[in-house]
C-alpha positions in Angstrom: 77.2 330.0 21.9 76.7 332.5 19.2 72.9 332.9 18.2 72.1 332.3 14.8 70.7 335.4 13.4 67.9 335.7 10.9 65.7 338.4 9.1 62.1 338.7 8.3 60.9 340.8 6.1 57.4 341.3 5.9 55.6 344.0 6.1 52.5 342.0 7.9 52.8 343.7 11.5 50.6 340.8 12.9 52.1 337.8 10.9 56.2 339.1 11.8 55.5 339.1 14.8 54.2 335.8 14.1 57.4 334.9 12.5 60.1 336.6 15.5 58.1 335.1 18.4 58.4 331.4 16.0 61.9 331.7 14.9 62.8 333.4 19.4 61.2 330.7 20.2 62.6 328.1 18.4 66.1 329.5 19.6 67.0 332.3 17.0 67.5 335.6 17.0 65.2 336.8 14.8 65.7 340.1 13.5 61.7 342.1 11.5 61.9 344.7 8.6 58.4 346.1 7.4 60.7 346.9 3.8 62.6 345.4 1.2 64.8 348.5 1.7 65.2 348.4 4.8 65.1 344.5 4.5 69.0 345.4 1.7 70.3 347.5 4.7 70.0 345.3 7.5 71.4 342.0 5.2 74.3 344.5 4.2 75.1 345.4 7.5 74.9 342.6 9.7 75.1 339.7 7.6 72.2 337.3 9.0 73.1 333.2 8.5 69.6 333.6 6.9 66.9 335.3 5.0 63.5 335.5 4.6 61.4 337.1 2.7 58.3 337.9 1.1 57.7 338.6 -2.2 54.9 341.2 -2.1 56.5 344.4 -0.1 55.4 348.1 0.2 58.4 349.1 -1.6 58.6 346.7 -3.9 58.7 343.0 -5.2 60.7 340.6 -3.3 62.0 339.5 -6.2 63.9 342.1 -6.9 65.1 342.6 -3.7 66.3 338.6 -3.6 68.4 339.1 -7.2 69.7 342.9 -5.8 71.3 341.5 -2.4 72.4 338.1 -5.0 73.6 341.4 -7.7 76.2 343.0 -3.7 77.2 340.3 -2.7 74.8 338.8 0.0 75.2 334.8 -0.6 73.8 334.1 2.9 70.6 331.1 2.0 66.8 333.1 1.1 63.8 331.4 1.6 60.8 333.1 0.4 57.7 333.5 0.5 54.9 333.2 -2.1 51.2 332.7 -2.4 49.8 329.5 -2.4 49.5 327.8 -5.5 51.1 329.9 -7.6 53.8 328.4 -9.9 55.5 331.6 -11.4 55.4 333.2 -8.1 58.0 330.1 -6.7 60.4 329.4 -10.3 61.0 333.2 -10.4 62.0 333.4 -6.9 64.4 330.3 -7.8 65.7 332.4 -10.8 65.8 335.5 -9.4 68.2 333.6 -6.7 66.2 331.8 -3.6 67.4 328.8 -2.2 63.9 327.8 -1.3 59.9 328.6 -0.7 57.8 328.4 1.3 54.0 328.8 0.4 51.0 330.9 2.2 49.9 329.5 4.4 52.3 327.9 5.9 52.7 326.3 8.9 55.8 327.9 11.7 56.9 323.9 11.9 57.4 323.5 8.0 59.1 327.5 7.6 61.8 326.6 11.0 61.9 323.0 9.2 63.6 324.2 5.9 65.0 327.2 7.9 67.3 324.6 9.4 68.0 323.0 6.6 69.2 325.9 4.8 71.4 326.8 8.3 72.9 322.4 7.9 73.6 323.3 3.8 74.4 326.4 4.7 77.6 326.5 7.9 77.6 322.8 8.4 78.3 319.0 6.5 79.1 321.7 3.5 80.7 324.3 4.7 83.1 321.6 7.4 83.8 319.9 4.1 87.5 319.6 2.6 89.5 322.6 1.6 90.3 321.0 -1.6 89.8 322.2 -4.3 87.6 319.7 -7.2 87.7 319.7 -11.0 85.4 320.1 -13.5 86.8 320.1 -16.9 87.3 323.8 -17.2 86.1 325.2 -13.8 87.4 324.8 -10.1 85.2 324.5 -7.0 87.7 325.7 -4.4 84.9 324.4 -0.9 87.1 326.9 0.8 85.6 330.2 -0.5 82.3 329.2 -2.8 84.2 330.5 -6.2 84.5 328.7 -8.4 86.5 329.9 -11.4 87.5 328.7 -15.1 90.5 330.4 -15.8 91.1 334.0 -13.5 87.2 334.7 -14.4 85.0 333.7 -11.3 81.2 333.0 -11.7 79.4 334.2 -9.5 76.8 330.8 -7.9 74.0 331.3 -5.1 75.0 329.0 -2.9 72.3 326.5 -3.7 74.4 326.5 -6.9 77.2 326.0 -5.1 76.1 322.9 -3.4 74.2 321.7 -5.7 77.8 321.6 -8.7 79.7 320.2 -5.5 76.2 317.7 -5.3 77.1 316.3 -9.0 81.3 316.5 -9.2 80.9 314.2 -6.4 78.4 311.6 -8.1 79.9 312.8 -11.6 79.5 309.6 -14.0 76.5 309.0 -12.0 72.3 309.7 -12.8 71.4 310.9 -10.2 67.2 311.4 -9.4 66.1 314.4 -8.4 64.1 313.3 -5.6 68.4 312.9 -4.7 69.1 315.8 -5.6 66.4 316.9 -3.2 67.6 314.8 -0.5 71.1 316.2 -0.5 71.6 319.3 -1.7 68.0 320.6 0.2 68.5 318.9 3.5 64.9 317.4 3.4 62.3 315.0 2.1 61.4 315.4 -1.3 58.2 316.3 -2.9 56.8 316.5 -6.1 57.3 320.4 -5.7 60.1 320.9 -4.8 61.2 318.2 -7.8 60.7 320.6 -9.9 62.5 324.2 -8.1 65.3 321.4 -9.1 64.8 321.6 -12.7 65.3 325.3 -12.7 68.0 325.5 -10.6 70.3 322.7 -13.4 68.7 326.2 -15.7 70.3 328.4 -14.2 73.4 326.8 -13.4 73.9 325.6 -17.4 73.7 329.6 -18.2 76.6 330.6 -15.8 78.6 327.2 -16.6 78.8 326.2 -20.0 80.1 327.1 -22.9 76.6 325.8 -24.5 73.9 325.9 -22.2 71.3 325.0 -25.5 74.0 322.1 -25.2 75.1 321.0 -22.1 78.3 319.4 -22.4 78.4 319.2 -18.7 75.2 318.3 -17.1 73.3 316.2 -19.3 69.4 315.1 -19.1 69.2 312.2 -17.8 65.6 311.2 -19.7 63.4 309.5 -16.5 65.8 309.8 -14.1 67.6 313.0 -13.4 71.0 314.5 -13.9 74.2 313.3 -14.1 78.2 316.0 -14.8 80.3 314.3 -17.7 84.3 314.3 -15.7 
């Protein structure tokens, strides 16, 4: 059985080695890079299944490298390691295209759990979903390729944005709570911080698919509950 490759971009030698040992002991194939540029090149050449990216690196910000990865077509799930209690770090990471974040100091068990949830969503449930296209307004969600089209235009979504839109589309007309969305799309039990992250992803999604993001016509906010997609 082929091991799932995990790219770890972390410049602290002690933390990096701990992550390598931890992922290897849980049956993964970890690869460690201690610079952002090195991690970016590795990701382009080796297509890891998942990337764990620290935000503070010796050759630049993890936010910038996350954005570069998305711009260069790297669609694998990205989990960012952020500073404890730094809300702006978390929001900025999500806005740059990260799928999830874990705050330092963190337990290896939590990180492994988050990684498995992302891998399951990226290569499990959704990857084996029906290959039919889903139509939302003038958008076509191509389940086989993970692409969204408006006519001949391809709208570039991150994997988490695509899964989020797919989930909303499959439950169109329903008012879905943020907790429901976290559990279904991210694959783990919701908490206050993860529910807040839904707002960030919805905002980014609206900016990409709505003709007037400030006046959304596809994804509506349901006050006191969450969100609802209009079919």
